N, C-alpha and C positions, 0 to 999 in steps of 0.2 A: 440188905439194905439197913441193917440194925444200927450202925454208927452212923449213919448219914443224916444230916439235917436239911430238910427241904422247907422253906418259909411258906406258909398257906398260901401266899400270892403268885409264888413261881409255878410255871407251867413245865412240868417235866414228863418226856414221853417214857411210857412203861419199856420201851424198847431201848433206851439209853443204858448203857453200862457204866456206873457209877461206883468209885472206890469208896472203901470205908474211910470215915474221918473227914469226908468232903461235906462243905457247906454251901448250900445254894440260897441266896438270899432273894429279898423280895423283887417281885416283878421280874424275875429271870425267866427265859424260857431256853429249854435245853430239848432239841430234837431227836429224832429216832435214829438207832444205829451209831450214835457218837460212843466214844470211850473217853472218859474223865477219870484220872488216876485217882490214888489214895492222898487224902490230906489236903484237898484243893480247896479254894476258897472262889466263888463266884458272887462278886457283889452285886449290888442293886443295879438292875435293868440291864443284864449279860444277857447277850443273845448266842448261843451255840448252834450253827446249823447242823444238817444230818451229816453223819460220817466223819465229823471231825474228830481227830485225835488230840487229846491233851493229856500230857504226862502226870506224874506225881509231883505233890506239893507245888502247884502252880498256883499264883494269886492273880486273879483278873479283876481290877479294880471297876468302878461304875461305869456304866454306858459304853460298854464295848461290845462289838458284833463280831464274832468268829465265824467266817463263813466256810462253807464248804470248799475243801482244797488246803484248807491251813492245817498244818500239824505244828504242835506246840511240844517241845521236850519237858524233861523233868526240871523243877526248881527254877521255872521261868516267872518273872515278874512282868505283869503287862498294866500300866498306869492308866488312869482313868482316860476315857474317851481317845483311846488309841483306835485307829481306823486300819482294817484289813481289806485288801481289794482281791478279787478272784476272776476277773475278766479283763485280760490285757487291752480288749479291743471293744469295748461296750457298746452296745448297740439294742435299742428296745426290740428291734424288728429281725435281729440275727439268728436265723433257723440254724446255723452252723456254729452256735456258742459252745466254747469248750472250758472247762476249767483250766487254770495256769495255776498249778501248785505253788505254796510258800511254805517255808519250813523255819521255824525258831528253835536253835538248838540249845540243848541243856545249858541252864545258868544264865541265860541272857536277859537283860533287862531292857523293857521298852518303856521309855518315859512319856509323861502326859502329853497326849494330843499329838504323838506321831503318827505318821502314815506309812503303811508298810505296803508298797506297790507289788502286786503278785508277780510270782516268777523269781523272787528273791530268797535268798538264805541269809539268816541273821547267826553267826557263828556262835560257837560255846563261849560264855561268860562275856560276850559283846555287850556294849551299852550304847543305846540310841537314845539321843538326848531330846527333851520335852521339844514338840514341835517339828522334829527332823521329819523330812520327806525321804524315805529309804527306796531308791530307785535301782540299786544294783547290790550285790552281795555285800555283807559285813563280815570281814574276817573274824576268826576266834579271837577273843579279847579285844576286839577293835573298840574305838570310840569315835561314833559318828555324831555330826550334828549339821544343822543347817538345811537349806532348800535350794537345790538338791542335797541329800546327806554326803558329807565329805569326811574321811577319815582325818582325825586331827590328833590321834594318839591309841594309846593301849591302856587297858586297865586289867589289875590282878583279879583273881576269883572273888576277893572279897570288895571290889569296887574302886579300889585306891589307884588313881592314874599312876602310870609309868612316867617317873622322872628321869631326865638324862643320867643322873648319877647312878641309877639302878642298871643301866644298859651293861652287857658285857663290851668287851674292847671291839669285837667284830659287830657288834649293834644287831646280833641276831637272837639274844636272849636277854632277859631283865629278871632280877631277883628282887622281891618284896623285903624291904628293910623290916617290916612288922612280923610276916609269916614265913619268910625264907623261902616262899612259893618261887619257882623259876618257870618263866613262860617264854614261847616262841614268840618273836614279834616281827 
């Protein structure tokens, strides 16, 4: 843990696995048996529950709780006050409670204040707009917004929106005019 920064007000379990170059800022809490990759940033007041998996180079902004059952891939951006859930049928008295897993795939971006309902997958390089409520899977490169979140388009790896002029004749691929990247849509 030589290249890890942990703010003095953060509470980090000695049973957490934290990658080099990761920074954990003030008032964060990191629970036991979780894995946080290399080069991550956990901003102020971030909570990481036990056994959570977070990939490399993930940036989690202020006031986010990442609950048990959530898996976050590499290079993911989690905006301030994003909400994850892990119980599809919450009851305070449910003795049969079980985790409903959620997965955020590599390169995805979650806008400020969005809600990710458990059991969903946010695909690679997808973008969830601020305040959106994700109730079903988001495809790779998908751009979703609203409540409930609806697919309104696609984005390239660089976050630029796919425009009609970028699409192939059959509409199944698009090519970014800046980078030359071609994606399936």
